[in-house]
C-alpha positions as CSV (number, residue, x, y, z in Angstrom):
1,M,22.2,-3.0,32.8
2,F,19.4,-1.0,33.8
3,F,16.1,-1.4,31.2
4,G,18.7,-1.6,28.5
5,L,20.3,1.9,29.3
6,D,24.0,3.0,28.7
7,G,25.4,3.2,32.0
8,V,25.8,6.9,31.7
9,E,22.1,7.1,30.9
10,V,21.3,5.8,34.3
11,G,24.1,8.0,36.1
12,L,21.9,11.5,34.5
13,I,19.0,10.0,35.2
14,I,20.4,9.8,38.9
15,V,21.6,13.2,39.0
16,F,18.5,15.0,37.2
17,L,16.4,13.1,40.0
18,C,18.2,14.1,42.2
19,L,18.0,17.4,41.6
20,F,14.4,17.9,41.3
21,G,13.8,15.7,44.4
22,G,16.4,18.0,46.1
23,I,14.3,21.4,45.0
24,L,11.3,20.0,46.0
25,T,12.7,19.1,49.8
26,G,11.6,23.4,50.1
27,F,15.3,23.1,51.3
28,P,17.6,26.8,49.4
29,V,17.8,26.1,46.4
30,A,21.7,26.4,46.3
31,F,22.3,23.6,48.8
32,A,19.4,21.4,47.3
33,I,21.8,21.7,43.8
34,A,25.5,20.8,46.2
35,G,23.5,18.2,48.3
36,A,22.0,16.4,45.1
37,A,25.4,16.8,43.4
38,V,26.8,15.0,46.7
39,M,24.1,12.2,46.6
40,S,24.1,11.7,43.5
41,F,27.8,11.1,43.4
42,A,27.7,8.6,45.8
43,I,24.6,6.4,44.0
44,I,26.4,6.3,40.6
45,A,29.6,5.4,43.0
46,A,27.8,2.6,44.7
47,L,25.6,1.4,41.8
48,D,29.4,1.3,39.5
49,S,31.2,-0.4,42.5
50,A,28.6,-3.3,42.1
51,G,29.1,-3.7,38.4
52,L,25.6,-2.5,37.5
53,L,26.5,0.3,35.0
54,I,28.1,-0.7,31.9
55,H,28.9,2.5,28.9
56,Y,29.7,1.1,25.8
57,A,32.2,3.3,23.8
58,V,33.5,3.3,20.6
59,D,36.4,0.5,19.4
60,T,39.0,3.1,18.6
61,G,41.3,0.0,17.8
62,S,39.1,-1.4,15.8
63,D,39.8,-2.1,12.2
64,A,36.3,-0.3,10.9
65,Y,37.3,2.8,13.2
66,R,41.0,2.9,11.7
67,A,39.2,2.5,8.2
68,L,36.7,5.3,8.9
69,T,39.9,7.5,9.7
70,A,41.4,6.7,6.8
71,T,39.0,8.3,4.6
72,G,39.2,11.8,6.3
73,V,37.2,12.1,9.0
74,H,38.0,13.3,12.4
75,P,37.9,11.4,15.2
76,D,35.9,14.2,17.3
77,K,33.1,13.8,14.8
78,I,33.1,9.8,15.4
79,S,30.2,8.9,18.0
80,I,28.4,5.7,18.8
81,F,25.4,8.0,17.5
82,R,26.5,9.0,14.4
83,Y,28.5,5.6,13.2
84,P,26.2,3.1,15.7
85,E,27.6,0.1,13.2
86,L,31.2,0.6,14.8
87,P,32.5,-1.9,16.7
88,T,32.2,-1.1,20.9
89,Y,33.5,-2.1,24.0
90,G,32.1,-2.0,27.4
91,E,33.4,-0.1,30.9
92,S,32.5,1.0,33.8
93,V,31.3,4.5,33.8
94,F,34.2,4.9,36.4
95,P,37.2,2.8,34.5
96,Q,39.6,3.3,37.2
97,G,36.9,3.9,39.8
98,W,35.0,6.5,41.7
99,E,38.6,7.1,43.8
100,V,40.2,8.3,41.3
101,A,37.3,10.4,40.2
102,V,36.3,12.0,43.5
103,D,40.2,13.3,43.4
104,R,40.2,14.5,40.0
105,N,36.4,16.1,41.2
106,V,38.2,17.9,44.2
107,S,41.2,19.3,42.1
108,F,38.7,20.4,39.5
109,I,36.7,22.1,42.0
110,V,39.6,23.8,43.3
111,N,40.4,25.0,40.1
112,R,36.6,26.0,39.3
113,M,36.1,28.1,42.6
114,N,39.7,29.6,41.9
115,E,38.6,30.4,38.1
116,R,34.5,31.2,38.1
117,V,34.9,32.1,42.2
118,L,37.4,33.7,43.6
119,A,39.9,35.3,40.7
120,G,39.0,34.3,37.8
121,Q,38.8,36.7,35.0
122,S,34.9,36.6,34.9
123,I,35.0,38.0,38.3
124,E,35.4,41.5,37.3
125,T,32.4,40.8,35.5
126,L,30.3,39.0,38.2
127,L,30.5,41.9,40.5
128,A,28.5,43.7,38.2
129,V,25.4,41.3,39.4
130,L,26.2,42.8,43.0
131,M,26.0,46.8,41.9
132,F,23.4,45.8,39.4
133,V,21.1,44.3,42.6
134,L,22.3,47.4,44.7
135,M,20.2,49.3,42.0
136,G,17.1,47.8,41.3
137,I,17.1,47.0,45.0
138,T,17.7,50.6,46.0
139,L,15.5,52.1,43.7
140,E,12.3,49.6,44.6
141,R,12.7,50.5,47.9
142,S,12.7,54.2,48.0
143,K,9.5,54.4,45.9
144,I,11.0,55.3,43.0
145,A,8.3,52.5,41.1
146,N,5.2,54.0,43.3
147,D,5.7,57.7,41.4
148,L,6.3,55.9,38.4
149,L,3.7,54.1,38.3
150,T,1.1,56.7,39.3
151,T,2.5,59.5,37.0
152,M,2.2,56.6,34.1
153,A,-1.3,56.2,35.0
154,R,-2.3,59.9,35.0
155,V,-0.7,59.8,31.2
156,F,-2.1,56.4,29.7
157,G,-5.4,56.4,31.7
158,P,-7.8,58.0,29.5
159,L,-6.5,56.0,27.1
160,P,-8.8,52.3,26.7
161,G,-6.5,49.8,28.0
162,G,-4.9,52.8,29.8
163,L,-3.9,51.4,32.8
164,A,-2.4,48.2,31.2
165,V,-0.2,49.8,28.9
166,S,0.8,52.0,31.7
167,V,2.1,49.1,33.8
168,V,3.8,47.8,30.6
169,V,5.7,50.9,30.5
170,V,6.9,51.4,33.6
171,G,7.7,47.7,33.3
172,A,10.1,48.1,31.0
173,F,11.5,50.9,32.9
174,L,11.9,49.1,36.3
175,A,13.4,46.5,33.9
176,A,15.9,48.9,32.9
177,S,17.0,49.8,36.3
178,T,16.4,46.9,38.6
179,G,16.8,43.6,36.0
180,I,14.9,41.6,39.1
181,V,12.1,39.7,38.0
182,G,10.5,38.8,41.2
183,A,11.1,42.0,42.4
184,T,9.4,43.7,39.6
185,V,6.5,41.7,39.6
186,V,6.2,41.9,43.5
187,T,6.0,46.0,43.0
188,M,4.0,46.1,40.6
189,G,1.5,43.5,41.9
190,L,1.4,45.6,45.0
191,L,1.3,48.7,43.8
192,S,-1.3,48.2,40.6
193,L,-3.0,45.2,40.8
194,P,-5.6,46.8,43.1
195,T,-6.1,50.0,41.5
196,M,-6.9,48.2,37.8
197,L,-9.3,45.8,39.8
198,R,-10.9,49.2,41.5
199,N,-12.0,50.7,38.0
200,N,-13.3,47.0,36.9
201,Y,-10.4,45.8,34.9
202,S,-10.7,42.3,34.2
203,P,-8.2,40.2,36.5
204,E,-6.8,37.8,33.5
205,L,-5.6,41.6,31.8
206,A,-4.5,43.0,35.0
207,T,-2.5,40.1,36.3
208,G,-1.5,38.6,32.7
209,V,0.0,42.4,31.9
210,I,1.6,43.0,35.3
211,A,3.3,39.0,35.3
212,A,4.6,39.5,31.6
213,S,5.8,43.2,31.9
214,G,7.5,41.8,35.1
215,T,10.1,39.8,33.6
216,L,11.1,42.2,30.9
217,G,14.1,42.1,33.5
218,Q,15.5,39.0,32.1
219,I,16.0,41.0,28.6
220,I,16.4,44.6,28.5
221,P,19.8,45.6,29.7
222,P,21.1,45.8,32.5
223,S,20.4,42.2,32.9
224,I,20.9,39.8,35.6
225,V,20.4,36.9,33.5
226,I,22.8,38.6,30.3
227,V,25.9,39.4,32.9
228,L,26.1,36.0,34.4
229,L,24.8,33.9,30.6
230,G,27.5,36.4,29.0
231,T,30.5,35.3,31.5
232,L,29.3,31.7,30.1
233,A,29.2,33.1,26.9
234,G,32.6,34.3,26.1
235,D,34.4,31.0,27.3
236,L,32.0,29.0,25.8
237,Y,31.8,30.9,22.0
238,S,36.1,31.2,22.2
239,A,36.4,27.2,23.2
240,A,33.9,25.7,20.9
241,Q,35.7,27.6,18.1
242,E,38.8,26.9,19.0
243,Q,37.8,23.1,19.0
244,R,35.7,23.8,15.4
245,A,38.8,25.2,13.8
246,S,40.7,21.9,15.1
247,V,38.3,20.0,13.5
248,A,38.7,22.3,10.1
249,G,42.3,21.5,10.4
250,C,43.4,25.1,11.2
251,T,45.4,25.7,13.9
252,D,43.2,28.6,16.1
253,A,40.1,29.8,15.8
254,L,41.8,33.1,14.6
255,T,42.8,32.1,11.1
256,Y,39.6,29.9,10.1
257,L,36.9,32.4,11.3
258,G,39.1,35.5,10.1
259,E,37.9,37.3,13.4
260,A,38.8,36.7,17.1
261,A,36.4,34.2,18.9
262,V,35.0,36.8,21.3
263,V,32.0,37.8,22.8
264,S,31.2,40.4,25.9
265,V,28.6,41.3,28.3
266,G,28.7,44.5,26.6
267,T,27.7,43.1,23.4
268,L,25.4,41.3,24.7
269,F,23.6,44.6,26.5
270,Q,23.9,46.1,22.7
271,A,22.3,43.0,21.2
272,A,19.2,42.7,23.9
273,I,17.4,46.4,23.5
274,L,15.9,45.7,20.4
275,P,14.3,42.8,21.2
276,G,13.5,43.9,25.0
277,I,11.5,46.9,22.9
278,L,10.2,44.5,20.7
279,L,8.5,42.6,23.5
280,A,7.2,45.5,25.7
281,V,5.8,46.8,22.2
282,L,4.0,43.8,21.9
283,Y,2.7,43.5,25.4
284,G,1.4,47.1,24.9
285,L,-0.4,46.6,21.5
286,Y,-2.5,43.7,22.8
287,A,-3.3,45.5,26.0
288,F,-4.6,48.2,24.0
289,G,-6.2,46.3,21.6
290,Y,-8.2,43.8,24.3
291,A,-9.0,46.9,25.3
292,M,-10.7,47.9,21.9
293,L,-12.2,44.7,21.6
294,K,-13.5,44.3,25.1
295,P,-14.0,47.9,26.3
296,H,-15.9,47.0,29.5
297,K,-13.0,45.3,30.5
298,A,-10.1,47.6,30.6
299,P,-12.0,51.1,30.4
300,P,-10.4,54.2,30.1
301,I,-10.0,56.3,33.4
302,Q,-9.7,59.7,33.6
303,F,-7.7,61.1,36.6
304,E,-8.1,64.5,38.1
305,D,-5.0,65.7,39.1
306,S,-2.9,67.1,36.2
307,V,0.4,66.4,35.2
308,G,1.3,69.8,34.4
309,E,0.5,72.6,32.1
310,V,-2.6,72.2,29.6
311,I,-0.7,72.5,25.8
312,T,-2.2,72.6,22.6
313,K,-1.4,69.9,19.6
314,R,0.1,72.0,17.8
315,D,2.4,73.5,20.5
316,G,3.2,69.7,21.5
317,L,3.6,68.8,18.0
318,T,6.0,71.3,17.2
319,W,8.2,71.6,20.1
320,L,7.7,67.8,21.3
321,L,8.0,66.2,17.9
322,V,8.9,68.2,14.8
323,V,12.1,70.6,16.4
324,P,13.5,67.9,18.1
325,A,13.4,65.1,14.9
326,L,14.8,68.3,13.2
327,L,17.9,68.8,15.4
328,I,18.1,65.1,15.6
329,G,18.2,64.4,11.9
330,G,19.9,67.6,11.2
331,T,22.7,66.2,13.1
332,I,22.8,62.9,11.9
333,L,23.1,64.5,8.1
334,A,25.8,67.0,9.0
335,S,27.5,63.9,10.4
336,S,27.2,62.1,6.8
337,V,28.4,64.5,4.5
338,N,31.3,65.2,7.2
339,V,30.6,68.7,8.8
340,V,30.2,66.7,12.1
341,G,32.8,63.8,12.7
342,S,35.9,63.1,14.4
343,Q,39.0,65.8,15.3
344,S,41.0,62.9,16.1
345,V,44.9,63.2,14.6
346,I,46.6,60.1,16.9
347,V,48.5,58.1,14.7
348,D,49.3,54.3,15.6
349,S,52.3,53.9,14.0
350,Y,52.1,50.5,14.7
351,S,48.4,49.7,13.9
352,D,48.2,52.0,11.1
353,A,51.2,50.4,9.4
354,G,51.2,46.9,9.9
355,A,48.8,45.9,6.4
356,S,47.6,42.6,6.7
357,A,45.3,40.5,4.3
358,D,41.7,40.0,5.8
359,L,42.6,36.2,5.7
360,R,45.4,34.8,6.8
361,T,46.6,32.5,3.8
362,N,49.9,31.0,4.8
363,V,47.8,27.4,5.9
364,S,47.4,24.3,5.2
365,D,45.7,22.5,2.7
366,Q,42.9,21.1,4.6
367,C,42.6,24.4,6.9
368,K,42.2,26.2,3.3
369,A,39.7,23.9,2.3
370,S,37.5,24.3,5.2
371,M,38.4,28.2,4.8
372,I,37.2,28.1,1.1
373,E,34.0,26.1,2.0
374,L,33.0,28.9,5.4
375,H,33.9,31.8,3.3
376,G,34.1,31.6,-0.2
377,Q,36.5,31.4,-2.8
378,E,36.1,35.1,-3.9
379,R,36.7,36.3,-0.5
380,W,39.9,34.1,-0.3
381,D,41.2,35.0,-3.6
382,A,40.9,38.3,-2.2
383,A,43.4,37.8,0.8
384,V,45.5,35.9,-1.5
385,A,45.7,39.0,-4.0
386,Q,46.1,41.2,-0.8
387,Q,48.5,39.1,0.9
388,A,50.7,39.2,-2.6
389,E,50.5,43.0,-2.6
390,I,51.5,43.0,0.9
391,E,54.8,40.9,-0.1
392,A,56.1,42.9,-3.6
393,A,56.0,46.0,-1.0
394,G,58.5,44.3,0.9
395,G,55.8,42.2,3.4
396,A,54.4,43.5,6.6
397,A,57.2,43.2,8.8
398,A,58.8,45.5,6.7
399,S,56.3,48.4,7.2
400,E,55.8,47.4,11.2
401,R,56.4,51.0,12.4
402,L,55.8,54.3,11.0
403,T,58.7,56.7,10.2
404,P,58.4,60.4,11.6
405,E,57.9,61.5,8.2
406,Q,55.2,58.7,7.5
407,I,53.6,59.7,10.9
408,V,54.3,63.7,9.9
409,E,52.5,62.6,6.4
410,A,49.4,60.4,8.2
411,R,48.7,63.3,10.7
412,A,48.7,66.0,7.7
413,A,46.2,63.7,5.8
414,L,43.8,63.4,9.4
415,V,44.2,67.2,10.0
416,A,42.9,67.7,6.1
417,A,40.0,65.4,6.5
418,A,38.9,66.5,9.6
419,A,35.5,67.8,10.6
420,P,34.7,71.3,11.3
421,I,32.7,70.6,14.4
422,G,33.8,67.5,16.6
423,T,31.0,64.9,17.3
424,G,31.5,65.8,21.1
425,V,30.7,69.0,21.0
426,A,27.9,68.1,18.2
427,V,26.2,65.9,20.6
428,G,26.6,67.8,24.3
429,F,24.9,70.7,22.8
430,L,22.5,68.2,20.7
431,L,21.6,67.1,24.6
432,L,21.2,71.0,25.8
433,A,19.1,72.0,22.7
434,L,16.5,69.0,23.0
435,V,16.3,69.9,27.2
436,L,15.6,74.0,26.0
437,T,12.9,72.4,23.0
438,T,11.1,69.8,25.5
439,A,11.1,73.2,28.3
440,R,8.9,75.0,26.0
441,G,6.9,72.5,24.6
442,V,5.4,71.5,28.3
443,A,5.2,75.3,29.4
444,P,4.3,77.1,26.1
445,S,2.5,79.9,28.2
446,A,6.4,81.0,29.9
447,D,8.8,83.0,28.9
448,P,10.6,81.8,25.9
449,K,13.3,84.7,26.0
450,P,15.9,82.8,28.6
451,L,15.4,79.7,26.0
452,L,15.6,81.3,22.9
453,I,18.6,82.7,24.6
454,G,20.3,79.0,25.1
455,F,19.7,78.4,21.5
456,A,21.6,81.0,20.7
457,G,24.8,80.1,23.4
458,I,24.6,76.8,21.0
459,V,24.5,78.4,17.8
460,A,27.6,80.7,18.9
461,A,28.9,78.0,20.5
462,L,28.9,76.0,16.9
463,L,30.4,79.0,15.2
464,V,33.3,78.9,18.0
465,D,34.0,75.2,16.9
466,V,34.2,75.7,13.0
467,L,36.1,79.3,13.0
468,F,38.6,78.9,15.9
469,I,38.5,75.2,16.7
470,G,40.6,72.6,15.2
471,P,41.9,69.2,15.2
472,L,45.5,70.1,16.5
473,T,43.5,72.4,19.2
474,T,44.4,71.6,22.6
475,S,41.9,70.2,25.1
476,G,42.5,73.5,27.8
477,T,42.3,75.9,24.9
478,T,38.9,74.1,23.5
479,F,37.6,74.6,26.8
480,V,38.6,78.0,27.5
481,L,36.9,79.2,24.0
482,L,34.3,77.2,24.7
483,L,33.1,78.6,28.3
484,P,31.7,81.4,27.4
485,P,28.7,80.3,25.2
486,L,28.4,77.2,27.6
487,L,27.6,78.9,30.8
488,V,24.8,81.1,28.7
489,V,23.8,78.0,27.5
490,L,23.6,76.3,31.0
491,W,21.8,79.5,32.5
492,A,19.2,78.8,29.9
493,C,18.8,75.5,30.8
494,K,18.6,75.8,34.7
495,Y,15.4,77.8,33.5
496,A,14.4,74.8,31.6
497,M,15.0,72.6,34.3
498,G,12.3,75.0,36.2
499,L,9.7,74.2,33.4
500,L,10.3,71.1,33.1
501,G,9.9,70.3,37.0
502,Q,7.1,71.4,37.1
503,N,5.3,68.9,35.0
504,D,4.8,65.5,37.0
505,L,6.0,63.5,34.1
506,L,8.6,64.5,33.6
507,R,9.7,65.0,37.0
508,V,9.1,61.8,37.9
509,V,10.4,60.0,34.8
510,F,13.6,62.3,34.3
511,P,15.4,61.4,37.2
512,P,15.5,57.5,36.6
513,L,15.8,58.0,32.8
514,V,18.7,59.9,33.2
515,L,20.4,57.1,35.3
516,I,19.6,54.4,33.0
517,V,20.9,56.2,29.9
518,A,24.3,57.1,32.0
519,V,24.6,53.2,32.6
520,L,23.8,51.6,29.2
521,G,25.3,55.0,27.7
522,S,28.6,54.2,28.8
523,I,28.7,51.0,28.3
524,L,26.8,50.9,24.7
525,G,29.2,54.1,24.0
526,G,32.6,51.9,24.8
527,I,33.2,54.4,28.0
528,T,33.7,51.2,30.1
529,N,33.0,47.5,30.6
530,P,29.6,46.9,32.5
531,T,31.3,46.5,36.2
532,P,32.0,50.3,36.5
533,A,28.9,51.3,35.0
534,A,27.1,49.2,37.3
535,A,28.9,51.4,40.5
536,L,28.4,54.4,38.5
537,G,24.3,53.1,38.7
538,A,24.7,51.5,42.2
539,G,26.2,55.1,43.3
540,G,23.5,57.1,41.5
541,A,20.4,55.0,42.7
542,L,21.6,55.4,46.0
543,M,22.2,59.7,45.5
544,L,18.2,59.3,44.0
545,A,16.7,58.1,46.5
546,A,18.3,59.9,49.4
547,F,17.1,62.9,47.3
548,R,13.9,61.7,47.1
549,K,13.6,61.3,51.3
550,L,15.4,64.9,51.5
551,Q,12.8,66.1,49.3
552,E,9.7,64.8,51.1
553,E,11.6,66.2,54.6
554,G,11.9,69.7,52.5
555,T,15.4,70.0,52.8
556,G,16.4,70.0,49.2
557,G,18.8,68.2,48.4
558,K,21.9,70.5,47.1
559,I,24.4,68.7,48.0
560,V,23.2,65.3,46.0
561,I,22.8,67.9,43.4
562,Q,26.3,69.2,43.2
563,A,27.4,65.4,43.6
564,A,25.8,64.3,40.7
565,F,27.0,67.6,38.6
566,A,31.0,66.4,40.1
567,I,30.5,63.3,38.7
568,V,29.5,64.4,35.2
569,I,32.5,66.6,35.6
570,M,34.5,64.1,36.4
571,I,33.6,61.7,33.3
572,L,34.2,64.9,31.0
573,V,37.4,65.5,32.2
574,G,38.3,62.0,31.9
575,I,37.7,61.9,28.2
576,N,39.2,65.4,27.1
577,F,42.3,65.3,28.8
578,D,45.3,63.0,29.4
579,L,45.2,62.4,33.6
580,R,48.7,60.3,33.5
581,I,50.6,62.3,35.0
582,H,53.6,60.4,36.0
583,R,54.4,60.5,32.4
584,G,57.6,62.0,31.1
585,D,56.1,66.1,30.1
586,V,52.6,66.6,31.7
587,P,51.6,70.0,30.2
588,A,49.6,72.6,32.6
589,Q,46.1,71.7,31.1
590,D,46.2,68.4,32.4
591,W,48.0,68.9,35.6
592,I,44.4,71.8,36.2
593,A,42.2,68.8,34.5
594,Y,43.7,66.8,36.7
595,V,43.1,68.6,39.9
596,V,39.5,69.0,38.8
597,A,38.7,65.7,38.1
598,Q,40.3,64.6,41.7
599,G,38.4,67.5,43.3
600,A,35.4,66.4,41.6
601,Y,36.3,62.7,42.5
602,L,36.6,63.7,46.2
603,Y,33.1,65.4,45.8
604,A,31.3,62.5,44.4
605,M,32.6,60.2,47.1
606,F,31.4,62.7,49.8
607,G,27.7,62.9,48.0
608,V,27.7,59.2,48.1
609,L,28.7,58.5,51.6
610,F,26.1,61.6,52.0
611,S,23.3,59.6,50.3
612,C,24.1,56.7,52.3
613,W,23.9,58.4,55.6
614,V,20.5,60.0,54.4
615,L,19.0,56.5,53.4
616,F,20.4,55.2,56.6
617,R,18.8,57.4,59.2
618,R,15.5,57.1,57.6
619,G,15.8,53.3,57.6
620,V,16.5,52.8,53.9
621,L,19.9,51.9,53.7
622,S,19.5,48.4,56.1
623,P,17.0,47.2,54.4
624,V,18.4,47.5,51.3
625,V,22.2,46.5,52.0
626,R,20.2,43.1,53.9
627,E,18.4,42.2,50.8
628,T,21.0,42.9,48.5
629,A,23.7,40.4,50.5
630,K,21.2,38.4,50.2
631,V,20.4,37.8,46.2
632,T,24.0,37.8,45.8
633,S,24.9,35.4,48.5
634,M,22.1,33.0,46.8
635,V,23.4,33.9,43.6
636,F,27.0,33.2,44.1
637,T,26.4,29.9,46.5
638,I,24.0,28.6,43.1
639,L,27.0,28.9,41.3
640,I,28.8,27.1,43.7
641,G,26.6,24.5,43.8
642,S,26.2,24.3,40.2
643,Q,30.1,23.8,39.6
644,L,29.8,21.0,42.0
645,L,27.1,19.1,39.9
646,N,28.5,20.0,36.8
647,L,31.9,18.1,38.1
648,V,29.5,14.9,38.7
649,V,28.1,15.5,35.4
650,I,31.6,15.4,33.9
651,S,33.3,12.5,36.2
652,F,31.3,9.7,34.7
653,G,31.1,10.9,31.0
654,G,27.8,12.2,31.1
655,E,28.6,15.8,29.5
656,H,30.6,14.4,27.0
657,Y,27.8,12.0,26.3
658,I,25.3,15.1,25.9
659,Q,27.5,16.5,23.8
660,E,27.5,13.8,21.5
661,F,24.2,13.0,21.1
662,L,23.5,16.1,20.0
663,R,26.3,16.7,17.5
664,S,25.1,13.7,16.0
665,F,22.3,15.7,14.5
666,D,23.6,16.7,10.5
667,S,21.5,19.9,10.7
668,E,22.5,22.4,13.9
669,V,19.2,24.2,13.7
670,K,17.8,21.1,14.8
671,V,20.2,20.7,17.4
672,F,19.5,24.5,19.0
673,L,15.7,24.0,18.5
674,I,16.0,20.8,20.9
675,V,18.5,22.4,23.4
676,M,15.9,25.6,23.2
677,L,12.8,23.3,23.7
678,V,15.0,21.2,26.6
679,L,15.7,24.6,28.2
680,F,11.9,25.9,28.1
681,I,10.8,22.6,29.6
682,L,13.5,22.7,32.6
683,G,12.4,26.3,33.0
684,F,9.0,25.3,34.3
685,V,10.7,24.1,37.6
686,L,14.1,25.2,37.5
687,D,15.1,28.8,38.5
688,F,17.0,30.7,35.3
689,L,20.2,30.9,37.5
690,E,20.2,26.9,37.7
691,I,19.6,27.0,34.4
692,I,22.7,29.5,33.5
693,Y,24.8,27.3,35.2
694,I,23.9,23.8,35.0
695,V,22.8,23.3,31.7
696,I,24.4,25.7,30.1
697,P,27.8,25.0,30.7
698,I,26.5,21.1,29.1
699,V,25.1,22.0,26.0
700,G,27.4,25.3,25.5
701,P,30.1,23.6,23.7
702,V,27.6,22.6,20.9
703,I,25.4,25.5,20.1
704,Y,27.9,28.0,20.3
705,G,30.9,25.7,18.3
706,G,28.6,26.1,15.1
707,T,27.7,28.8,12.2
708,M,24.8,30.6,14.3
709,D,26.1,34.2,15.5
710,P,27.1,33.7,19.6
711,K,25.2,37.2,20.2
712,W,22.0,35.8,18.4
713,V,22.4,32.3,20.3
714,T,22.5,33.8,24.0
715,I,19.7,36.1,23.1
716,M,17.3,33.7,22.0
717,I,18.0,31.4,25.9
718,A,17.6,34.6,27.7
719,V,13.9,35.0,25.8
720,N,13.3,31.5,26.3
721,L,14.1,32.1,29.7
722,Q,11.9,34.6,30.2
723,T,9.6,32.5,29.0
724,S,9.6,29.7,31.0
725,F,9.2,32.2,33.9
726,L,5.7,32.7,32.4
727,T,4.2,29.3,31.5
728,P,1.8,27.7,33.6
729,P,1.4,25.9,35.7
730,F,5.1,26.5,37.1
731,G,5.9,29.6,35.9
732,F,8.2,31.6,38.7
733,A,6.5,35.1,37.8
734,L,3.0,33.4,38.7
735,F,3.9,32.6,42.3
736,Y,5.3,35.5,42.5
737,L,1.9,37.6,42.0
738,R,0.0,35.2,43.7
739,G,1.3,35.6,46.7
740,V,0.7,39.7,46.4
741,A,-2.3,38.9,44.8
742,P,-5.9,39.9,46.0
743,K,-7.8,36.6,47.2
744,E,-10.5,38.0,44.6
745,V,-7.9,37.1,42.2
746,T,-7.8,33.1,41.8
747,T,-4.9,31.2,40.3
748,G,-7.0,30.7,37.7
749,H,-7.1,34.2,36.7
750,I,-3.5,34.5,36.5
751,Y,-3.1,31.0,34.4
752,R,-5.7,32.5,32.0
753,G,-4.5,36.4,32.1
754,V,-0.6,35.6,31.2
755,I,-1.3,32.5,28.2
756,P,-1.8,35.7,25.9
757,F,1.6,37.1,27.0
758,V,3.0,33.8,27.0
759,L,1.6,33.3,23.1
760,I,3.1,36.4,22.5
761,Q,7.2,35.7,23.8
762,V,6.5,32.7,21.4
763,A,6.1,34.8,18.4
764,G,9.0,37.5,19.9
765,L,10.9,34.5,19.6
766,A,9.4,33.2,16.1
767,L,10.1,37.0,14.9
768,L,13.8,36.9,15.9
769,W,14.2,33.5,14.7
770,A,12.9,34.9,11.2
771,F,15.0,38.2,11.5
772,P,18.3,38.1,13.3
773,S,19.3,41.1,12.4
774,V,16.7,42.4,15.1
775,V,19.7,41.5,17.5
776,T,22.6,41.9,15.5
777,I,22.0,45.1,13.8
778,L,22.7,47.5,17.0
779,P,25.9,46.0,17.5
780,N,26.7,45.7,14.1
781,L,26.2,49.4,14.1
782,I,28.0,50.5,17.0
783,G,30.9,47.8,16.7
784,H,31.7,49.4,13.3
């Protein structure tokens, strides 16, 4: 033994020393991790063969152990940390020899590479990383970030600290469109830092706000961190809850929890939105407050260039705030009183028939006691009563499938309860109405007649929906009836878009905003999962960049715009029509919809390929592809290297040892605080990729195996990693910024400037700790 340490403890120290030493050598991190795995295993194997590593384990054959288990203590809860008085015995860390450990590691490597890198369930989600990286790098290289910074500076510049606020706003935009911390920090450092310094901004405030805003990509969706964390969190939470159910005496997690132990990347995206906005708002408030207290260090700047027609406060308040608020509020009110709502009359003959209690009640006595402790006696009694009613009616099996008469009755009930206006129609025309109101607000002196005609078309469309369209109306008939007023509204929107295009702010902000809304909206709305949404974002970014290049050439971009409309048409047709043409009886309207969708798909693909050709001709596509390949290769290589290191830790019992230590604490709050502190410290020297792939799999079974909401746990980890990106002296964002900062900006300026934002991050973590609903409210609302 070394210094009285357990053999496993010595092994863990060797692994971490090899890992940090490998990183400090300057080798690429991915290869340093893999090399650290090989070297640490060789050292541990050599020491173990020499008899120097002795691990002390609880003697499960002792009388004291049997007496303890006889009292009802589950074996999984017994460890040397929780019961140090139990007899122990010494053994080597490789009881069967290091040769057997190598053989097992090779087998595990093959299985894990297949599961997590080549063909596992998480591969489809990991493909989203490639698409989001391509999306972000394309937007960065196409100078869209430059336009955003310039335009936002014009808008916020006249305010105290306006340039700093504009950096926060653009940082949030870039976070939602790139998700890459290094790219965002470098881009804003190159574009905004010289401008802020020229306008007498404090170097501390300038560097601090740039570094902090750049790290918003860690948390604001679509975040690569959340994609990678989500793929692990889903597996860890499911396995940990199954283990928790087993300890509780139940057969599975679904029985014990009363719900499936599932957490998805899409759900985590929903959970991350409000925390990301919260941090951005706190950054902006600090910058504004700093400027109010020290106006000479963050002076207002007046730019000569205009951002569009000067509007009065009355027009701006009316058309940009009051009228949109009334439209949105009116739609929500109409939805609450069932004027707007679902018109679906689909009856599932199985799910609508199969009644079941809230909780499974046919369980063992131990499981029953555990479930009552978890859910409460009242909910258990309610579940028992529900089950009794089901059995009195003949049991769930007797009503598994509805009869044809029951299906007709259920459909008639849905028809009677259907809202007069469909949700899709209401939301679609609401968005078109907001386009018209915004155009009126930014150009009050323009001719309002086309806009009024557009509003009349919207009213006509809603009346048509109320009078002529019902729940049983086919999609084809609905389309034909709504087409005339829709054409009128689209004609008005075309005029409105011309007015909006004259406003620099909307012209610059609108395209990336639409792309962000399309990507996140498709995920949050449940239309698709993150991978297709990421593909949509990547294609949209290519088209957006190509459109910008074509505008610079003065050749327009009609093909790109038409391709974008083709994508919209394809999505709308896919949502409203059944495109499965191989089914038995296909109506004519579905055949027509299928042909339209295929045509839109082909034209959209042509538009993407045309955009790629434009970017290739302008020398943009090649560096984008190279950079995307570089970043993606780094991510997956680190994934492979980290798997090797994890297997080394598992092979000598290090993972089990750490988990036993954490489980020895009586409070899961203490455990989570310890893990958060360790992650924060490791964030000084390790990138988020290494932490996610090396540390989280070890501690995850413990922190995801308790009563804490897995969404909240994951978002807290993401915000914690974001904080470590900023913290001196090793914060990665600080190194990114140091690399592009002018000579007059010292490292001391950067360190001093970022400290207030680290404190804001800690305050944000405290707020999320005190108010978990900030994380959970949006997933709960959307989920229901």
